[in-house]
N, C-alpha and C positions, 0 to 999 in steps of 0.2 A: 503493499499500500504507499502513497506516495506520502507526502507530509502535508502537501495541500489538501488531503483529506479528511484531518486530523480538523473537527470544526472548534470544539476546546477539549481539556484532559478527559479522555473516557465518551466524547462525542465522534463517532465516526461517519464518513458517508460511505455506504460499502455498496450501492449501486446507483442503477440511471444511464442517462443515454451517452454519456461519454467514456462509463465504466462496463454497464455488460450488453444493454444493447437498447435499440434506437430506439424500442419500444416501452423502455422501462419508464419509468419516473421516478423524481430519487428514490432512496430507502437508504435510511440513519440507523444506528446500532448504537444505543446507550448502556454503558457498562456504569454498574449499580453495585458493583463491589463482589457478593455470592450470587446475582444474579445480572442476566442480560434482559434487557430491551428494545424489539425492533421496532421501526416507524415507520410503512408501509412494507411492501415485499417486490415491486416491479411486476410485471407482464406473466409472467409464469415459467416462462421457458428460458430465463436464468437463475434458478434453484441454486442449483449445484454450484455456480459462479457466487453465489452470494454467499454458502456455507464457506467456499475457498476461502474467501477475502473475510470470512469473521475470522478463519482458523491459523489464515496470514499478518490478523494482530495481535495473534496470541490465546486468541479465545476458544473454547468447546462450544460449538454452535448447538449441544445439548442445552449448554447452562439458559437458554434463549427460553425467558419462564413467560415473556408476552410477546405477542405482536399486536400492533395498535393500527388500525386501519381507517387512514383519515378520511375517508368516502370511499363508496361501492365499486369506486370506475375501476374493469379490470387493469391498467398497468400499473394500480396501486395494491391489487390484490391479487394477485395471478397464483404468488407462491404461495399464498396462505395456508389454499389445504397440504402443501410439502410439508411446512414447518409443524402445522398440526399434525397429521400424520407419522414424522419422523423424529418429531422430536417432543411432543407432547406438549408445547409450547399452547396454550390459553388465548383464544383470542377477542380483542375490543374495537366495539366500535358504537355508534350513537347507533339508538334506537330508531331512530328514523332512516337510515340505512341501512339494519342490519336487516330487514325482510327479502328487498334484494340480493342480499348475498345470498343468506338462507335459501331461498328460493334458487338463484342462480339466471335471476332475470337476465336475460340480453341485450335487452333498454337501458334498463337502467345501469348495470355494470357497462355498458357499451361492448360489450363483448362481440358484439355482432357488427360495429365497425371496426376491429380489429382484425374479425375472421375468428374468432378463439370461444370453446368453448368452456364455460366457468362451472364447474360441477353444484351441486348444491352443495352450500360448508355453514357446519351450526356455528354461528358466533357464543362464546363462553361468558362474556361481561359485554350488555349491554348497557351504555352510557345515556346516563336519565338529565334531562336537562339541560341548563345553561352552561356551566362548569362542573367538572364530577375531576376531584382528583385522586390518583393510583399511588401507593407507595410504593418504594422497593427498595427493602433496608432503612435509610436513614436520608433516602431522596426522595421528594415528592415531584410527580409529572403532573400536569395539570393538564386539561382535554374539554377546551372553549368551544362551545358550541355554537360553530359560527355559520349558518343557513344560508343558501343563495347557490353557490353551483351546484349543490344536490342538498335535499332538506337536511341530512343526516350529516354533512361537514363538520370537522372538527380542526380546533390546530394545537398539539400539545403544544406547554411549553414549560422550559425548567431551569432552575438559577443556580448556576457553577461557575465558580473560579469568578466569582464580582459580577459575572455578564448572565443578564437574559437569554437565552437563549429561542426561539419560535420555529416551529415546523410548520410553517403556513402552506402547503400545499393547495396550487392549483389556485388562489386564491384570485388569480388575474380573469378566470371561468374557462371555459366558454360557457355560455347562456343557453339552451336546447330545454323545447317543452319534453321530451322524452326522458332528460336528466332530472325532470319537475322541477327545473329553477326559478330562483325566483331573485331578480335583480333589486328590489326593492328592500328587499329581506337582506342581501348581501350587503348593500350599502351599510345599513346599520351595523350588520360584522364588521366589517371594513373598520369603523368608529370605533369600535370594540376592540379589533388588533392596535391601529394607534393607540390609545390610555394604556396600553400597556406596557410602552414605549420599548421596545426590546431591541437589546443591542444587535445580535446577529438572527436574519431571517436564512432558514433553509428553506427555499421553494424548492415545488415541483418540478419544474420541469424549466428555471429560468437562473439555477444557481445560487449563491451563498454572497447575502448582502452583511457585509460589516461597518458596522456603526450605529448608529439611533438613527440617524441624518439618513445617511442611505436608504436605512428600513422604512422611515418614516416614507422619503420619495417616492418607494418605487409603491406603497399602499396610494399616494395620495394621486398618484401619474394615471391610475386606474380609476379612482374617484373622477377624478378632471375628464378623462376620456367617455366615460359613459354616460358621466353628467352633461356633455357638451353634444353627445346624439341625441340627450334629449328625453333617455330613458328614464331618468327619476322626474321627471315632469308629470 
């Protein structure tokens, strides 16, 4: 693994279009001491590479206790069945996106767009409400509900090394009827993210943004873009 794939101590980028496959959204690993947490899992064809990348960092993939799915789209959930089967990790997703994953809905998961069949996969932990905090050892990982892109989109965040790291996957959209997108709900979600004053944004497709100013500028740019189109009027 390259040095630039280390976000902060114990937080790593292990998958994504420039690492595993062009179909994969970014995948992150969080070292919580006695257990590991993954955030998203790519589109499914690169599970073995994700495992190898975890091992290359010196970790045992069997220590992945929880895989948090930021929303129900295939480029984020594809390898979830593999990790659940081979490492017995629990899957966590927001209640409002969980049904699409559990039924393998080809439209809500966007699997039809990728030409992939996603098998119905059970969710072990349904995240509820506006924000739910999961604890792993002495590490608190907060899962903020940010509806808009999908009804059950979440943005996990944690504080480490004096930095607030936000995993804001696909906060740029797109917004489609088949996703049950809601642009007005998304606007309010982006305001919630800005209020976090995150120091680092780990985005699903467009990279890592470091500094509060760059994080805020990235989110604000999309707010202005959609406002300019009249979508908020």
